[in-house]
C-alpha positions as CSV (number, residue, x, y, z in Angstrom):
1,M,4.4,0.3,4.5
2,P,4.6,2.0,1.1
3,L,7.6,4.0,2.3
4,G,9.3,0.7,3.1
5,E,8.5,-0.7,-0.3
6,L,9.7,2.4,-2.1
7,L,12.9,2.5,-0.1
8,Y,13.6,-1.1,-0.7
9,G,13.1,-0.7,-4.4
10,A,15.3,2.4,-4.5
11,K,18.1,0.8,-2.5
12,K,18.2,-2.3,-4.8
13,S,18.0,-0.2,-8.0
14,Q,20.9,0.6,-10.3
15,Q,20.6,4.3,-9.4
16,R,20.5,3.8,-5.6
17,D,21.5,7.3,-4.4
18,K,19.2,9.1,-6.9
19,N,16.2,6.9,-6.2
20,T,16.6,6.9,-2.5
21,S,16.7,10.7,-2.5
22,L,13.5,10.8,-4.5
23,V,11.8,8.5,-2.0
24,Y,12.9,10.7,0.9
25,R,11.6,13.7,-1.0
26,L,8.2,12.0,-1.5
27,A,8.1,11.3,2.3
28,E,8.4,15.0,2.9
29,I,5.5,15.8,0.5
30,F,3.1,13.0,1.5
31,P,2.3,12.1,5.1
32,V,3.7,8.9,6.6
33,V,1.0,7.5,8.7
34,G,1.2,5.0,11.6
35,I,-0.6,1.7,12.0
36,T,-3.5,2.1,14.4
37,R,-5.8,-0.5,16.0
38,S,-8.5,0.4,13.5
39,T,-6.1,-0.4,10.7
40,I,-5.3,-3.8,12.2
41,E,-9.0,-4.5,12.6
42,T,-9.6,-3.6,9.0
43,F,-6.6,-5.7,7.9
44,T,-7.9,-8.8,9.6
45,D,-11.4,-8.3,8.2
46,I,-10.0,-8.0,4.6
47,K,-7.7,-11.0,5.1
48,L,-10.5,-13.2,6.4
49,A,-12.8,-12.2,3.6
50,L,-10.2,-12.8,0.9
51,D,-9.0,-16.1,2.4
52,R,-12.5,-17.4,2.5
53,K,-12.8,-16.7,-1.3
54,G,-9.3,-18.3,-1.9
55,E,-8.0,-14.9,-3.1
56,G,-5.3,-14.2,-0.5
57,I,-3.0,-11.2,-0.9
58,E,0.3,-10.6,0.7
59,D,0.1,-9.2,4.2
60,F,2.0,-6.0,3.5
61,D,-0.3,-5.2,0.6
62,L,-3.3,-5.9,2.8
63,L,-1.9,-3.5,5.4
64,I,-1.5,-0.8,2.8
65,A,-5.1,-1.3,1.6
66,A,-6.4,-1.3,5.2
67,T,-4.6,1.9,5.9
68,A,-6.1,3.5,2.8
69,L,-9.6,2.3,3.8
70,C,-9.3,3.6,7.4
71,L,-8.1,7.0,6.3
72,N,-10.5,7.2,3.4
73,Y,-7.5,7.6,1.0
74,T,-7.3,6.6,-2.6
75,L,-4.6,4.0,-3.2
76,V,-2.3,4.9,-6.1
77,T,-1.0,1.7,-7.6
78,N,0.0,0.1,-10.9
79,N,-1.3,-3.2,-9.5
80,V,-5.1,-2.5,-10.0
81,K,-5.8,-6.2,-10.8
82,H,-4.4,-7.2,-7.4
83,F,-6.1,-4.5,-5.2
84,K,-9.5,-4.4,-7.0
85,R,-10.5,-7.5,-5.0
86,I,-10.7,-5.4,-1.9
87,E,-14.3,-4.2,-1.4
88,G,-14.6,-0.4,-0.9
89,L,-11.0,0.4,-1.8
90,Q,-10.6,3.5,-4.0
91,I,-7.8,2.9,-6.6
92,E,-6.1,5.1,-9.1
93,N,-3.4,4.1,-11.6
94,W,-1.3,7.1,-12.6
95,L,0.5,5.0,-15.3
96,S,-2.6,4.2,-17.3
């Protein structure tokens, strides 16, 4: 999902060609992982827990978080406030 978000942002940007090329380069450096059954199970658990607290998050962001949790990855984001509500998720903000 992050690849899709990055490509979307690149394609709607003022420097479409340059930014799209950068995104494709990142995809060569970092693995693009698929969605597994475990990821979907984790997604539903997170969604239920947050919905019960009235703290829903968009599904694509939940899927990103679920993927990071399942793979024991650290999520790099500038939206720490948004993702810190997800228990057990390791977060880094490279812009701060």
